[in-house]
C-alpha positions in Angstrom: 90.8 176.6 45.2 90.7 175.9 48.9 90.1 179.0 50.9 89.4 177.5 54.3 92.6 177.0 56.2 92.9 175.8 59.8 95.6 176.0 62.4 98.3 173.5 61.8 97.8 173.2 58.1 101.0 173.0 56.1 101.1 175.5 53.2 103.5 176.4 50.4 104.1 180.1 49.8 105.8 181.0 46.5 108.3 183.8 46.7 109.9 185.5 43.7 113.4 186.7 44.1 116.2 188.5 42.2 119.9 188.0 42.9 123.3 187.3 41.4 123.4 183.8 42.9 120.2 181.6 43.0 120.2 179.1 45.8 119.8 175.3 45.5 116.1 175.4 46.1 115.5 178.0 43.3 113.5 177.0 40.2 112.1 178.7 37.1 115.4 180.6 36.9 115.6 183.3 34.2 118.6 185.5 33.5 118.4 189.3 33.3 118.7 190.7 29.7 122.4 191.5 30.2 123.1 188.6 32.5 124.1 190.4 35.8 121.3 188.9 37.8 118.7 186.1 37.8 115.0 186.2 38.6 113.7 182.9 40.2 111.1 181.3 42.4 111.6 179.7 45.8 108.9 177.6 47.6 108.6 178.4 51.3 107.2 175.7 53.5 105.2 177.3 56.3 102.4 176.3 58.7 99.1 178.1 59.5 99.2 179.4 63.0 95.8 181.0 63.3 93.0 182.3 61.1 91.7 185.8 62.0 88.0 186.7 62.0 88.5 188.7 58.8 90.0 185.6 57.1 93.6 186.8 57.3 95.9 183.8 57.8 98.9 184.0 60.2 101.7 181.8 58.9 104.8 180.8 60.9 108.2 179.9 59.5 110.7 177.3 60.8 112.5 180.1 62.7 109.4 181.5 64.2 108.9 184.5 61.9 105.2 185.5 61.4 103.6 186.5 58.1 100.1 187.6 57.5 98.4 186.8 54.1 95.0 186.6 52.7 93.6 183.2 51.9 93.0 184.1 48.2 96.6 185.2 47.6 97.7 183.4 44.4 101.2 182.8 46.0 99.6 180.6 48.8 98.4 177.1 48.3 97.9 174.0 50.6 100.8 171.6 50.6 100.2 168.4 48.6 100.6 164.9 50.0 104.0 164.4 48.4 105.3 167.8 49.5 104.1 167.1 53.1 106.0 163.8 53.0 109.1 164.7 51.1 109.6 168.1 52.8 108.3 167.3 56.2 111.4 168.6 57.9 110.9 172.0 56.3 107.4 172.6 57.7 107.5 174.2 61.2 106.0 172.2 64.1 103.8 174.7 66.0 104.6 172.9 69.3 108.3 173.5 68.9 108.5 177.0 67.2 109.4 179.9 69.4 107.8 183.0 67.7 110.3 185.7 66.9 109.3 189.3 67.8 106.8 190.7 65.3 107.8 193.7 63.3 105.9 195.9 60.9 107.8 194.4 58.0 106.1 191.0 58.7 102.9 192.4 57.5 104.4 193.4 54.1 102.8 190.3 52.4 99.3 191.8 52.8 98.2 193.8 49.7 97.7 197.5 50.4 94.2 198.8 50.1 
């Protein structure tokens, strides 16, 4: 597993969601036992903005939202060749993204110690 990320690297972050209506990018869809909701997975295509001294990775979304994750997070992986090519419009371009205001909720992806 690759643990050395650099600024500008495209990455895929896997998010697990629960709702009554999975979107078109949802996969691994599983219905709840009584069928009211669905649990599913959505791939998020983000770009590494910076890597902190402690190894924490700062990721940016297409809309400029910032997320902080550890490089060994099992939900994070480098984007493969075909993902980078097929989904190139989904990865944010660091030269064009205007960062949104950071909020404490943006750090929720870091595991608590």
